[in-house]
N, C-alpha and C positions, 0 to 999 in steps of 0.2 A: 734425480728423477730418471727413471728408465724410459727410454723411448721404444715403442713397439711399432713395427711396420704394419701396414694394413693387412698384409697377407698373414702375418703372425697372429694378429688379432682375430682374423677370420678363422684361422685354423683352431685357435683356442675356443672361440665361440661355437664352432661346429662340434668340437669335442664335448663341450658342456651340453649342447643340445642332444648329442648322441647318448650321453649319460642320463639326461633327463628322460629321454624316450624309453630307456631301459628300466628306470626306477619303478614305474607303475606295474610292470610285469612282476617284479619281486614282491610287490605289496598285495598282489591279488590273492585273496584267501583260497585255500584248497577247495575244490569242488566237493559237494556232499558225498561223492562216491570214492574219494581218495581216502585211503587208510593205510596205516602201518601195521595193522593187526596181522599176526602170524596165524592165518587160518589153518595151515597144516597142523600146527600144534593143537588147535582146537578140534581137529577132525572134521572140519567143515570146508567144503569146496567154495572158494571165494566167489566164483561166478554165480553159484546157486544162492549164496548169502546175499550178494549185491542185487539179485533179482527179488529176493524175499523182503529185504529191509525196507524199501519204500512202501510196499504194501502194508507192512506191519505198522510203520509210522503213520500212514494215512488212516488206518483202522483205529489206532489209538487216539489220534487227533479228533476223530468224529465219534468216538466211543461206540464203534460199530461192533456189537456183540457177536453177530453172525460171522463177520469177517475175522474177528480175533479168534473165535472158536475154531475156525478153519485153519488158523495158523499155529495151532498147538499140536505138539507131538504127544499123543496119549500113550500111556498114562502120564498126566501132568503132576509133577511134584509141587505141592503147595506147602510151604514151610512158614507157618504163622506161629501161634502159641503152641501148636502141636503140628506134627507132620501128617499130611494127608496125601492120598493119591487120588487124583481125579481121573476116573477111568475112561470117560467119554464126554462128548459134547453135551449130552442131556444132563449129566451130572454137573458139568461146568455151568450150565444155564441156571441151575437152582441157586448157586452161590456166586454168580457172575460179579455182582457189585462188590462183594467181599474180596474176591480173588483179584479182579482187575479194578482195584480201588483207585482213587485219584493219584496217589503217590506212584503206583505202578504205571498208570496211563501216562503220567508226566515223564517218568523215566524213559518210557519208550518214545513218546512224541518229541522230547527234547534231545534225544541222543543224536550226536553227530557221528558220522562214519569215521571221521578222522580221530575221534577219541575212544574208539572201541578198545576193549581189553580182551585178549584171547589167551587161553591156557588150556590145559588138557581137559578141563571140565566143559569147554565150549566157549561161546562168545558171550561176554557179560555186557548188559546194558545198565545204565545208571550207576548206582553204587552197589550193584549186586541184586537189585530187585528182580531182574529178569535174566535168565540164562537161555541161550539158544544152542541147539545141537543139530546134528544131521543123522538121520537114519535112512539108509539106502540112498536114494536121490532126493529125499525130502528134508528140508530145513524147517525147523519150527521151534516154538517155545517149549522148553523141557522142564523148566523150574521157575517158580515165582516165590519171592521172599519179600512180602509187603513190609 
């Protein structure tokens, strides 16, 4: 049987406590605004997107048609059974529930920033239901694929 001195035992215990104190930091999930998305490849400024994203999610969660309409880059590409171009907010209002159906709203509302996908076509939400691009200094929804 090995004998440990009190000082050795204390040093060992302090080391264990130090490791235990560090463990929770490693287990903390990423914050909603952390992402590995390559915004440069998407042609979107990260700061502009990260300002836009919470507004979009909030509007989708509350099904706020006015707010969602204001977050669209017109003309909006709507790719359902056929391709359509929604030219403005009044055109969107006519078919709002068909365009922003439950699947699209859920894709937006449930999207975590850490899971964003970026490519040359923009930033993808969900499984491709929503694409976001930037025109000038404005970030918005450019395409919906229900």
